[in-house]
PDB file of N, CA, C, O and CB in Angstrom:
ATOM      1  N   MET A   1      18.724-102.472-168.373  1.00  0.00           N
ATOM      2  CA  MET A   1      19.329-103.403-167.489  1.00  0.00           C
ATOM      3  C   MET A   1      18.670-103.358-166.112  1.00  0.00           C
ATOM      4  O   MET A   1      18.388-104.397-165.515  1.00  0.00           O
ATOM      5  CB  MET A   1      20.799-103.132-167.389  1.00  0.00           C
ATOM      6  N   VAL A   2      18.432-102.162-165.620  1.00  0.00           N
ATOM      7  CA  VAL A   2      17.823-102.014-164.317  1.00  0.00           C
ATOM      8  C   VAL A   2      16.432-102.615-164.305  1.00  0.00           C
ATOM      9  O   VAL A   2      16.039-103.249-163.326  1.00  0.00           O
ATOM     10  CB  VAL A   2      17.771-100.553-163.917  1.00  0.00           C
ATOM     11  N   ARG A   3      15.675-102.422-165.393  1.00  0.00           N
ATOM     12  CA  ARG A   3      14.334-103.007-165.455  1.00  0.00           C
ATOM     13  C   ARG A   3      14.384-104.523-165.456  1.00  0.00           C
ATOM     14  O   ARG A   3      13.507-105.143-164.855  1.00  0.00           O
ATOM     15  CB  ARG A   3      13.600-102.516-166.691  1.00  0.00           C
ATOM     16  N   ILE A   4      15.344-105.148-166.087  1.00  0.00           N
ATOM     17  CA  ILE A   4      15.488-106.583-166.107  1.00  0.00           C
ATOM     18  C   ILE A   4      15.804-107.065-164.688  1.00  0.00           C
ATOM     19  O   ILE A   4      15.201-108.029-164.216  1.00  0.00           O
ATOM     20  CB  ILE A   4      16.591-107.015-167.108  1.00  0.00           C
ATOM     21  N   LEU A   5      16.728-106.414-164.016  1.00  0.00           N
ATOM     22  CA  LEU A   5      17.118-106.822-162.671  1.00  0.00           C
ATOM     23  C   LEU A   5      15.960-106.638-161.674  1.00  0.00           C
ATOM     24  O   LEU A   5      15.883-107.354-160.676  1.00  0.00           O
ATOM     25  CB  LEU A   5      18.348-106.019-162.211  1.00  0.00           C
ATOM     26  N   ARG A   6      15.075-105.695-161.939  1.00  0.00           N
ATOM     27  CA  ARG A   6      13.981-105.391-161.033  1.00  0.00           C
ATOM     28  C   ARG A   6      12.804-106.344-161.217  1.00  0.00           C
ATOM     29  O   ARG A   6      12.031-106.540-160.278  1.00  0.00           O
ATOM     30  CB  ARG A   6      13.526-103.963-161.234  1.00  0.00           C
ATOM     31  N   THR A   7      12.647-106.926-162.367  1.00  0.00           N
ATOM     32  CA  THR A   7      11.404-107.668-162.683  1.00  0.00           C
ATOM     33  C   THR A   7      11.482-109.172-162.441  1.00  0.00           C
ATOM     34  O   THR A   7      10.436-109.822-162.442  1.00  0.00           O
ATOM     35  CB  THR A   7      11.038-107.439-164.117  1.00  0.00           C
ATOM     36  N   SER A   8      12.587-109.727-162.246  1.00  0.00           N
ATOM     37  CA  SER A   8      12.654-111.181-162.103  1.00  0.00           C
ATOM     38  C   SER A   8      13.796-111.558-161.167  1.00  0.00           C
ATOM     39  O   SER A   8      14.726-110.781-160.953  1.00  0.00           O
ATOM     40  CB  SER A   8      12.836-111.862-163.480  1.00  0.00           C
ATOM     41  N   TRP A   9      13.708-112.767-160.613  1.00  0.00           N
ATOM     42  CA  TRP A   9      14.722-113.181-159.618  1.00  0.00           C
ATOM     43  C   TRP A   9      16.016-113.680-160.290  1.00  0.00           C
ATOM     44  O   TRP A   9      17.098-113.478-159.739  1.00  0.00           O
ATOM     45  CB  TRP A   9      14.148-114.294-158.706  1.00  0.00           C
ATOM     46  N   TRP A  10      15.932-114.315-161.449  1.00  0.00           N
ATOM     47  CA  TRP A  10      17.094-114.965-161.974  1.00  0.00           C
ATOM     48  C   TRP A  10      18.216-113.993-162.421  1.00  0.00           C
ATOM     49  O   TRP A  10      19.385-114.350-162.273  1.00  0.00           O
ATOM     50  CB  TRP A  10      16.680-115.820-163.114  1.00  0.00           C
ATOM     51  N   PRO A  11      17.931-112.798-162.952  1.00  0.00           N
ATOM     52  CA  PRO A  11      19.061-111.949-163.287  1.00  0.00           C
ATOM     53  C   PRO A  11      19.811-111.457-162.034  1.00  0.00           C
ATOM     54  O   PRO A  11      21.036-111.337-162.029  1.00  0.00           O
ATOM     55  CB  PRO A  11      18.583-110.761-164.107  1.00  0.00           C
ATOM     56  N   ARG A  12      19.037-111.179-160.980  1.00  0.00           N
ATOM     57  CA  ARG A  12      19.691-110.729-159.732  1.00  0.00           C
ATOM     58  C   ARG A  12      20.548-111.868-159.154  1.00  0.00           C
ATOM     59  O   ARG A  12      21.636-111.621-158.632  1.00  0.00           O
ATOM     60  CB  ARG A  12      18.619-110.260-158.676  1.00  0.00           C
ATOM     61  N   PHE A  13      20.067-113.091-159.245  1.00  0.00           N
ATOM     62  CA  PHE A  13      20.797-114.245-158.759  1.00  0.00           C
ATOM     63  C   PHE A  13      22.087-114.404-159.548  1.00  0.00           C
ATOM     64  O   PHE A  13      23.145-114.668-158.977  1.00  0.00           O
ATOM     65  CB  PHE A  13      19.939-115.516-158.856  1.00  0.00           C
ATOM     66  N   PHE A  14      21.992-114.241-160.878  1.00  0.00           N
ATOM     67  CA  PHE A  14      23.163-114.364-161.730  1.00  0.00           C
ATOM     68  C   PHE A  14      24.210-113.295-161.414  1.00  0.00           C
ATOM     69  O   PHE A  14      25.399-113.597-161.317  1.00  0.00           O
ATOM     70  CB  PHE A  14      22.753-114.276-163.190  1.00  0.00           C
ATOM     71  N   VAL A  15      23.766-112.040-161.253  1.00  0.00           N
ATOM     72  CA  VAL A  15      24.720-110.941-160.961  1.00  0.00           C
ATOM     73  C   VAL A  15      25.346-111.151-159.591  1.00  0.00           C
ATOM     74  O   VAL A  15      26.547-110.937-159.424  1.00  0.00           O
ATOM     75  CB  VAL A  15      24.011-109.547-161.017  1.00  0.00           C
ATOM     76  N   ALA A  16      24.547-111.570-158.599  1.00  0.00           N
ATOM     77  CA  ALA A  16      25.115-111.835-157.257  1.00  0.00           C
ATOM     78  C   ALA A  16      26.125-112.923-157.314  1.00  0.00           C
ATOM     79  O   ALA A  16      27.176-112.813-156.684  1.00  0.00           O
ATOM     80  CB  ALA A  16      24.033-112.205-156.260  1.00  0.00           C
ATOM     81  N   GLY A  17      25.852-114.000-158.059  1.00  0.00           N
ATOM     82  CA  GLY A  17      26.806-115.081-158.195  1.00  0.00           C
ATOM     83  C   GLY A  17      28.086-114.658-158.842  1.00  0.00           C
ATOM     84  O   GLY A  17      29.168-115.053-158.407  1.00  0.00           O
ATOM     85  N   ALA A  18      27.983-113.851-159.886  1.00  0.00           N
ATOM     86  CA  ALA A  18      29.184-113.334-160.580  1.00  0.00           C
ATOM     87  C   ALA A  18      30.014-112.488-159.633  1.00  0.00           C
ATOM     88  O   ALA A  18      31.241-112.591-159.621  1.00  0.00           O
ATOM     89  CB  ALA A  18      28.789-112.500-161.827  1.00  0.00           C
ATOM     90  N   LEU A  19      29.352-111.646-158.834  1.00  0.00           N
ATOM     91  CA  LEU A  19      30.099-110.826-157.865  1.00  0.00           C
ATOM     92  C   LEU A  19      30.770-111.691-156.797  1.00  0.00           C
ATOM     93  O   LEU A  19      31.904-111.423-156.401  1.00  0.00           O
ATOM     94  CB  LEU A  19      29.162-109.807-157.194  1.00  0.00           C
ATOM     95  N   LEU A  20      30.080-112.713-156.340  1.00  0.00           N
ATOM     96  CA  LEU A  20      30.675-113.620-155.370  1.00  0.00           C
ATOM     97  C   LEU A  20      31.901-114.318-155.935  1.00  0.00           C
ATOM     98  O   LEU A  20      32.900-114.482-155.236  1.00  0.00           O
ATOM     99  CB  LEU A  20      29.657-114.647-154.919  1.00  0.00           C
ATOM    100  N   MET A  21      31.831-114.725-157.183  1.00  0.00           N
ATOM    101  CA  MET A  21      32.976-115.375-157.800  1.00  0.00           C
ATOM    102  C   MET A  21      34.150-114.416-157.894  1.00  0.00           C
ATOM    103  O   MET A  21      35.275-114.779-157.549  1.00  0.00           O
ATOM    104  CB  MET A  21      32.611-115.904-159.185  1.00  0.00           C
ATOM    105  N   VAL A  22      33.906-113.201-158.354  1.00  0.00           N
ATOM    106  CA  VAL A  22      34.979-112.215-158.463  1.00  0.00           C
ATOM    107  C   VAL A  22      35.609-111.897-157.109  1.00  0.00           C
ATOM    108  O   VAL A  22      36.832-111.862-156.980  1.00  0.00           O
ATOM    109  CB  VAL A  22      34.451-110.940-159.095  1.00  0.00           C
ATOM    110  N   ILE A  23      34.777-111.669-156.112  1.00  0.00           N
ATOM    111  CA  ILE A  23      35.285-111.373-154.781  1.00  0.00           C
ATOM    112  C   ILE A  23      36.037-112.564-154.207  1.00  0.00           C
ATOM    113  O   ILE A  23      37.115-112.411-153.633  1.00  0.00           O
ATOM    114  CB  ILE A  23      34.144-110.975-153.853  1.00  0.00           C
ATOM    115  N   GLY A  24      35.459-113.758-154.368  1.00  0.00           N
ATOM    116  CA  GLY A  24      36.115-114.951-153.854  1.00  0.00           C
ATOM    117  C   GLY A  24      37.464-115.198-154.466  1.00  0.00           C
ATOM    118  O   GLY A  24      38.408-115.557-153.763  1.00  0.00           O
ATOM    119  N   ILE A  25      37.577-115.011-155.776  1.00  0.00           N
ATOM    120  CA  ILE A  25      38.822-115.304-156.466  1.00  0.00           C
ATOM    121  C   ILE A  25      39.882-114.233-156.188  1.00  0.00           C
ATOM    122  O   ILE A  25      41.060-114.552-156.025  1.00  0.00           O
ATOM    123  CB  ILE A  25      38.573-115.422-157.965  1.00  0.00           C
ATOM    124  N   THR A  26      39.457-112.944-156.135  1.00  0.00           N
ATOM    125  CA  THR A  26      40.461-111.893-156.034  1.00  0.00           C
ATOM    126  C   THR A  26      40.782-111.495-154.600  1.00  0.00           C
ATOM    127  O   THR A  26      41.917-111.113-154.317  1.00  0.00           O
ATOM    128  CB  THR A  26      40.003-110.690-156.789  1.00  0.00           C
ATOM    129  N   ALA A  27      39.821-111.572-153.691  1.00  0.00           N
ATOM    130  CA  ALA A  27      40.074-110.967-152.369  1.00  0.00           C
ATOM    131  C   ALA A  27      40.295-111.998-151.253  1.00  0.00           C
ATOM    132  O   ALA A  27      40.788-111.644-150.182  1.00  0.00           O
ATOM    133  CB  ALA A  27      38.910-110.072-151.992  1.00  0.00           C
ATOM    134  N   LEU A  28      39.941-113.262-151.488  1.00  0.00           N
ATOM    135  CA  LEU A  28      40.048-114.252-150.417  1.00  0.00           C
ATOM    136  C   LEU A  28      41.095-115.305-150.795  1.00  0.00           C
ATOM    137  O   LEU A  28      41.595-115.362-151.918  1.00  0.00           O
ATOM    138  CB  LEU A  28      38.667-114.923-150.144  1.00  0.00           C
ATOM    139  N   SER A  29      41.394-116.128-149.794  1.00  0.00           N
ATOM    140  CA  SER A  29      42.339-117.208-150.041  1.00  0.00           C
ATOM    141  C   SER A  29      41.948-118.440-149.208  1.00  0.00           C
ATOM    142  O   SER A  29      41.173-118.342-148.257  1.00  0.00           O
ATOM    143  CB  SER A  29      43.789-116.754-149.709  1.00  0.00           C
ATOM    144  N   GLY A  30      42.474-119.537-149.568  1.00  0.00           N
ATOM    145  CA  GLY A  30      42.228-120.778-148.821  1.00  0.00           C
ATOM    146  C   GLY A  30      40.825-121.316-148.944  1.00  0.00           C
ATOM    147  O   GLY A  30      40.223-121.286-150.017  1.00  0.00           O
ATOM    148  N   ALA A  31      40.310-121.806-147.836  1.00  0.00           N
ATOM    149  CA  ALA A  31      38.977-122.412-147.817  1.00  0.00           C
ATOM    150  C   ALA A  31      37.890-121.362-148.074  1.00  0.00           C
ATOM    151  O   ALA A  31      36.883-121.669-148.712  1.00  0.00           O
ATOM    152  CB  ALA A  31      38.728-123.112-146.469  1.00  0.00           C
ATOM    153  N   ALA A  32      38.072-120.143-147.594  1.00  0.00           N
ATOM    154  CA  ALA A  32      37.072-119.105-147.867  1.00  0.00           C
ATOM    155  C   ALA A  32      36.969-118.822-149.364  1.00  0.00           C
ATOM    156  O   ALA A  32      35.877-118.608-149.889  1.00  0.00           O
ATOM    157  CB  ALA A  32      37.420-117.812-147.110  1.00  0.00           C
ATOM    158  N   GLU A  33      38.093-118.823-150.032  1.00  0.00           N
ATOM    159  CA  GLU A  33      38.051-118.563-151.488  1.00  0.00           C
ATOM    160  C   GLU A  33      37.282-119.646-152.197  1.00  0.00           C
ATOM    161  O   GLU A  33      36.442-119.356-153.049  1.00  0.00           O
ATOM    162  CB  GLU A  33      39.470-118.466-152.075  1.00  0.00           C
ATOM    163  N   ALA A  34      37.551-120.885-151.862  1.00  0.00           N
ATOM    164  CA  ALA A  34      36.867-121.986-152.504  1.00  0.00           C
ATOM    165  C   ALA A  34      35.357-121.976-152.189  1.00  0.00           C
ATOM    166  O   ALA A  34      34.540-122.233-153.073  1.00  0.00           O
ATOM    167  CB  ALA A  34      37.493-123.308-152.065  1.00  0.00           C
ATOM    168  N   TRP A  35      35.001-121.687-150.964  1.00  0.00           N
ATOM    169  CA  TRP A  35      33.599-121.681-150.570  1.00  0.00           C
ATOM    170  C   TRP A  35      32.842-120.543-151.284  1.00  0.00           C
ATOM    171  O   TRP A  35      31.798-120.780-151.891  1.00  0.00           O
ATOM    172  CB  TRP A  35      33.476-121.535-149.034  1.00  0.00           C
ATOM    173  N   VAL A  36      33.365-119.325-151.208  1.00  0.00           N
ATOM    174  CA  VAL A  36      32.678-118.162-151.791  1.00  0.00           C
ATOM    175  C   VAL A  36      32.606-118.282-153.298  1.00  0.00           C
ATOM    176  O   VAL A  36      31.556-118.015-153.883  1.00  0.00           O
ATOM    177  CB  VAL A  36      33.387-116.858-151.403  1.00  0.00           C
ATOM    178  N   ALA A  37      33.692-118.674-153.942  1.00  0.00           N
ATOM    179  CA  ALA A  37      33.685-118.842-155.393  1.00  0.00           C
ATOM    180  C   ALA A  37      32.747-120.000-155.798  1.00  0.00           C
ATOM    181  O   ALA A  37      32.065-119.915-156.820  1.00  0.00           O
ATOM    182  CB  ALA A  37      35.129-119.103-155.911  1.00  0.00           C
ATOM    183  N   GLY A  38      32.718-121.045-155.018  1.00  0.00           N
ATOM    184  CA  GLY A  38      31.833-122.182-155.306  1.00  0.00           C
ATOM    185  C   GLY A  38      30.368-121.791-155.224  1.00  0.00           C
ATOM    186  O   GLY A  38      29.579-122.142-156.100  1.00  0.00           O
ATOM    187  N   VAL A  39      29.990-121.044-154.146  1.00  0.00           N
ATOM    188  CA  VAL A  39      28.604-120.565-154.011  1.00  0.00           C
ATOM    189  C   VAL A  39      28.284-119.611-155.172  1.00  0.00           C
ATOM    190  O   VAL A  39      27.178-119.656-155.712  1.00  0.00           O
ATOM    191  CB  VAL A  39      28.388-119.846-152.624  1.00  0.00           C
ATOM    192  N   GLY A  40      29.212-118.768-155.554  1.00  0.00           N
ATOM    193  CA  GLY A  40      28.976-117.893-156.697  1.00  0.00           C
ATOM    194  C   GLY A  40      28.814-118.652-157.991  1.00  0.00           C
ATOM    195  O   GLY A  40      27.986-118.291-158.827  1.00  0.00           O
ATOM    196  N   GLY A  41      29.597-119.698-158.165  1.00  0.00           N
ATOM    197  CA  GLY A  41      29.483-120.550-159.344  1.00  0.00           C
ATOM    198  C   GLY A  41      28.151-121.245-159.426  1.00  0.00           C
ATOM    199  O   GLY A  41      27.571-121.349-160.507  1.00  0.00           O
ATOM    200  N   VAL A  42      27.653-121.723-158.302  1.00  0.00           N
ATOM    201  CA  VAL A  42      26.329-122.362-158.264  1.00  0.00           C
ATOM    202  C   VAL A  42      25.256-121.355-158.622  1.00  0.00           C
ATOM    203  O   VAL A  42      24.343-121.685-159.379  1.00  0.00           O
ATOM    204  CB  VAL A  42      26.047-122.970-156.873  1.00  0.00           C
ATOM    205  N   ALA A  43      25.334-120.121-158.097  1.00  0.00           N
ATOM    206  CA  ALA A  43      24.364-119.088-158.402  1.00  0.00           C
ATOM    207  C   ALA A  43      24.401-118.748-159.897  1.00  0.00           C
ATOM    208  O   ALA A  43      23.345-118.604-160.513  1.00  0.00           O
ATOM    209  CB  ALA A  43      24.633-117.832-157.553  1.00  0.00           C
ATOM    210  N   VAL A  44      25.557-118.623-160.474  1.00  0.00           N
ATOM    211  CA  VAL A  44      25.667-118.321-161.890  1.00  0.00           C
ATOM    212  C   VAL A  44      25.060-119.477-162.680  1.00  0.00           C
ATOM    213  O   VAL A  44      24.307-119.254-163.628  1.00  0.00           O
ATOM    214  CB  VAL A  44      27.150-118.076-162.298  1.00  0.00           C
ATOM    215  N   PHE A  45      25.380-120.695-162.299  1.00  0.00           N
ATOM    216  CA  PHE A  45      24.825-121.879-163.020  1.00  0.00           C
ATOM    217  C   PHE A  45      23.313-121.883-162.955  1.00  0.00           C
ATOM    218  O   PHE A  45      22.657-122.142-163.964  1.00  0.00           O
ATOM    219  CB  PHE A  45      25.374-123.205-162.424  1.00  0.00           C
ATOM    220  N   LEU A  46      22.729-121.597-161.767  1.00  0.00           N
ATOM    221  CA  LEU A  46      21.262-121.580-161.668  1.00  0.00           C
ATOM    222  C   LEU A  46      20.637-120.447-162.478  1.00  0.00           C
ATOM    223  O   LEU A  46      19.582-120.638-163.084  1.00  0.00           O
ATOM    224  CB  LEU A  46      20.839-121.452-160.211  1.00  0.00           C
ATOM    225  N   GLY A  47      21.269-119.271-162.502  1.00  0.00           N
ATOM    226  CA  GLY A  47      20.796-118.174-163.335  1.00  0.00           C
ATOM    227  C   GLY A  47      20.818-118.483-164.810  1.00  0.00           C
ATOM    228  O   GLY A  47      19.859-118.207-165.531  1.00  0.00           O
ATOM    229  N   ILE A  48      21.911-119.056-165.253  1.00  0.00           N
ATOM    230  CA  ILE A  48      22.021-119.444-166.682  1.00  0.00           C
ATOM    231  C   ILE A  48      21.037-120.551-167.025  1.00  0.00           C
ATOM    232  O   ILE A  48      20.453-120.549-168.109  1.00  0.00           O
ATOM    233  CB  ILE A  48      23.459-119.907-167.013  1.00  0.00           C
ATOM    234  N   SER A  49      20.845-121.515-166.092  1.00  0.00           N
ATOM    235  CA  SER A  49      19.885-122.585-166.345  1.00  0.00           C
ATOM    236  C   SER A  49      18.494-122.046-166.514  1.00  0.00           C
ATOM    237  O   SER A  49      17.768-122.497-167.400  1.00  0.00           O
ATOM    238  CB  SER A  49      19.907-123.594-165.229  1.00  0.00           C
ATOM    239  N   LYS A  50      18.094-121.097-165.696  1.00  0.00           N
ATOM    240  CA  LYS A  50      16.794-120.494-165.791  1.00  0.00           C
ATOM    241  C   LYS A  50      16.659-119.739-167.115  1.00  0.00           C
ATOM    242  O   LYS A  50      15.627-119.830-167.780  1.00  0.00           O
ATOM    243  CB  LYS A  50      16.552-119.564-164.605  1.00  0.00           C
ATOM    244  N   LEU A  51      17.692-119.001-167.494  1.00  0.00           N
ATOM    245  CA  LEU A  51      17.677-118.269-168.738  1.00  0.00           C
ATOM    246  C   LEU A  51      17.482-119.197-169.917  1.00  0.00           C
ATOM    247  O   LEU A  51      16.666-118.928-170.798  1.00  0.00           O
ATOM    248  CB  LEU A  51      18.949-117.482-168.899  1.00  0.00           C
ATOM    249  N   LEU A  52      18.242-120.310-169.937  1.00  0.00           N
ATOM    250  CA  LEU A  52      18.151-121.219-171.081  1.00  0.00           C
ATOM    251  C   LEU A  52      16.822-122.024-171.083  1.00  0.00           C
ATOM    252  O   LEU A  52      16.387-122.498-172.133  1.00  0.00           O
ATOM    253  CB  LEU A  52      19.353-122.186-171.069  1.00  0.00           C
ATOM    254  N   ALA A  53      16.205-122.169-169.937  1.00  0.00           N
ATOM    255  CA  ALA A  53      14.933-122.932-169.872  1.00  0.00           C
ATOM    256  C   ALA A  53      13.725-122.087-170.215  1.00  0.00           C
ATOM    257  O   ALA A  53      12.628-122.629-170.342  1.00  0.00           O
ATOM    258  CB  ALA A  53      14.742-123.523-168.487  1.00  0.00           C
ATOM    259  N   MET A  54      13.878-120.793-170.369  1.00  0.00           N
ATOM    260  CA  MET A  54      12.728-119.917-170.628  1.00  0.00           C
ATOM    261  C   MET A  54      12.299-120.022-172.098  1.00  0.00           C
ATOM    262  O   MET A  54      13.127-120.132-173.002  1.00  0.00           O
ATOM    263  CB  MET A  54      13.073-118.443-170.270  1.00  0.00           C
ATOM    264  N   SER A  55      10.996-119.984-172.300  1.00  0.00           N
ATOM    265  CA  SER A  55      10.462-119.953-173.661  1.00  0.00           C
ATOM    266  C   SER A  55      10.394-118.489-174.092  1.00  0.00           C
ATOM    267  O   SER A  55      10.439-117.591-173.251  1.00  0.00           O
ATOM    268  CB  SER A  55       9.041-120.647-173.746  1.00  0.00           C
ATOM    269  N   PRO A  56      10.286-118.245-175.401  1.00  0.00           N
ATOM    270  CA  PRO A  56      10.189-116.851-175.866  1.00  0.00           C
ATOM    271  C   PRO A  56       9.024-116.095-175.273  1.00  0.00           C
ATOM    272  O   PRO A  56       9.119-114.883-175.081  1.00  0.00           O
ATOM    273  CB  PRO A  56      10.077-116.818-177.355  1.00  0.00           C
ATOM    274  N   ASP A  57       7.936-116.764-174.979  1.00  0.00           N
ATOM    275  CA  ASP A  57       6.798-116.105-174.368  1.00  0.00           C
ATOM    276  C   ASP A  57       7.104-115.573-172.967  1.00  0.00           C
ATOM    277  O   ASP A  57       6.539-114.566-172.539  1.00  0.00           O
ATOM    278  CB  ASP A  57       5.638-117.057-174.307  1.00  0.00           C
ATOM    279  N   GLU A  58       7.984-116.244-172.274  1.00  0.00           N
ATOM    280  CA  GLU A  58       8.305-115.835-170.909  1.00  0.00           C
ATOM    281  C   GLU A  58       9.246-114.614-170.853  1.00  0.00           C
ATOM    282  O   GLU A  58       9.378-113.974-169.809  1.00  0.00           O
ATOM    283  CB  GLU A  58       8.936-117.002-170.169  1.00  0.00           C
ATOM    284  N   TYR A  59       9.898-114.300-171.992  1.00  0.00           N
ATOM    285  CA  TYR A  59      10.754-113.107-172.014  1.00  0.00           C
ATOM    286  C   TYR A  59       9.933-111.835-171.900  1.00  0.00           C
ATOM    287  O   TYR A  59      10.372-110.848-171.308  1.00  0.00           O
ATOM    288  CB  TYR A  59      11.587-113.071-173.295  1.00  0.00           C
ATOM    289  N   ARG A  60       8.759-111.868-172.463  1.00  0.00           N
ATOM    290  CA  ARG A  60       7.930-110.643-172.417  1.00  0.00           C
ATOM    291  C   ARG A  60       7.285-110.513-171.066  1.00  0.00           C
ATOM    292  O   ARG A  60       6.767-111.485-170.515  1.00  0.00           O
ATOM    293  CB  ARG A  60       6.848-110.653-173.519  1.00  0.00           C
ATOM    294  N   ARG A  61       7.316-109.301-170.527  1.00  0.00           N
ATOM    295  CA  ARG A  61       6.728-109.040-169.208  1.00  0.00           C
ATOM    296  C   ARG A  61       5.405-108.322-169.434  1.00  0.00           C
ATOM    297  O   ARG A  61       5.302-107.480-170.326  1.00  0.00           O
ATOM    298  CB  ARG A  61       7.696-108.184-168.291  1.00  0.00           C
ATOM    299  N   GLU A  62       4.400-108.645-168.641  1.00  0.00           N
ATOM    300  CA  GLU A  62       3.150-107.932-168.693  1.00  0.00           C
ATOM    301  C   GLU A  62       3.320-106.582-167.987  1.00  0.00           C
ATOM    302  O   GLU A  62       4.115-106.455-167.056  1.00  0.00           O
ATOM    303  CB  GLU A  62       2.013-108.766-168.049  1.00  0.00           C
ATOM    304  N   PRO A  63       2.550-105.560-168.452  1.00  0.00           N
ATOM    305  CA  PRO A  63       2.654-104.272-167.767  1.00  0.00           C
ATOM    306  C   PRO A  63       2.067-104.345-166.389  1.00  0.00           C
ATOM    307  O   PRO A  63       1.175-105.157-166.143  1.00  0.00           O
ATOM    308  CB  PRO A  63       1.968-103.184-168.558  1.00  0.00           C
ATOM    309  N   PRO A  64       2.539-103.525-165.483  1.00  0.00           N
ATOM    310  CA  PRO A  64       2.019-103.575-164.115  1.00  0.00           C
ATOM    311  C   PRO A  64       0.562-103.177-164.053  1.00  0.00           C
ATOM    312  O   PRO A  64       0.098-102.359-164.847  1.00  0.00           O
ATOM    313  CB  PRO A  64       2.830-102.675-163.208  1.00  0.00           C
ATOM    314  N   VAL A  65      -0.158-103.756-163.108  1.00  0.00           N
ATOM    315  CA  VAL A  65      -1.576-103.483-162.923  1.00  0.00           C
ATOM    316  C   VAL A  65      -1.721-102.579-161.724  1.00  0.00           C
ATOM    317  O   VAL A  65      -1.221-102.916-160.650  1.00  0.00           O
ATOM    318  CB  VAL A  65      -2.398-104.791-162.742  1.00  0.00           C
ATOM    319  N   PRO A  66      -2.392-101.429-161.860  1.00  0.00           N
ATOM    320  CA  PRO A  66      -2.573-100.535-160.712  1.00  0.00           C
ATOM    321  C   PRO A  66      -3.413-101.178-159.642  1.00  0.00           C
ATOM    322  O   PRO A  66      -4.327-101.940-159.957  1.00  0.00           O
ATOM    323  CB  PRO A  66      -3.209 -99.228-161.144  1.00  0.00           C
ATOM    324  N   PRO A  67      -3.131-100.893-158.368  1.00  0.00           N
ATOM    325  CA  PRO A  67      -3.957-101.482-157.290  1.00  0.00           C
ATOM    326  C   PRO A  67      -5.413-101.080-157.392  1.00  0.00           C
ATOM    327  O   PRO A  67      -5.718 -99.923-157.682  1.00  0.00           O
ATOM    328  CB  PRO A  67      -3.422-101.071-155.928  1.00  0.00           C
ATOM    329  N   GLY A  68      -6.301-102.002-157.162  1.00  0.00           N
ATOM    330  CA  GLY A  68      -7.730-101.730-157.182  1.00  0.00           C
ATOM    331  C   GLY A  68      -8.354-101.804-158.547  1.00  0.00           C
ATOM    332  O   GLY A  68      -9.554-101.559-158.667  1.00  0.00           O
ATOM    333  N   SER A  69      -7.608-102.129-159.594  1.00  0.00           N
ATOM    334  CA  SER A  69      -8.185-102.121-160.943  1.00  0.00           C
ATOM    335  C   SER A  69      -8.827-103.469-161.305  1.00  0.00           C
ATOM    336  O   SER A  69      -9.484-103.585-162.340  1.00  0.00           O
ATOM    337  CB  SER A  69      -7.104-101.772-161.970  1.00  0.00           C
ATOM    338  N   GLY A  70      -8.642-104.464-160.471  1.00  0.00           N
ATOM    339  CA  GLY A  70      -9.279-105.770-160.708  1.00  0.00           C
ATOM    340  C   GLY A  70      -8.437-106.702-161.539  1.00  0.00           C
ATOM    341  O   GLY A  70      -8.837-107.852-161.725  1.00  0.00           O
ATOM    342  N   GLY A  71      -7.324-106.294-162.039  1.00  0.00           N
ATOM    343  CA  GLY A  71      -6.314-107.085-162.697  1.00  0.00           C
ATOM    344  C   GLY A  71      -6.717-108.074-163.693  1.00  0.00           C
ATOM    345  O   GLY A  71      -5.866-108.757-164.263  1.00  0.00           O
TER     346      GLY A  71
END
């Protein structure tokens, strides 16, 4: 899980959105609740959209290239 979160932007975006939704719904009220939960919902939606738009070839990550090796 840590490797997935470290290698691409969309899983981090998804996790951050989920956390915003949980915090917004449980800890806030009024306009702040709607705003934070809404932003979290948009982030979750974008993360899921990216996940569903990926082809099977994009799931595989290339190994890192050491600096100076010519890549």
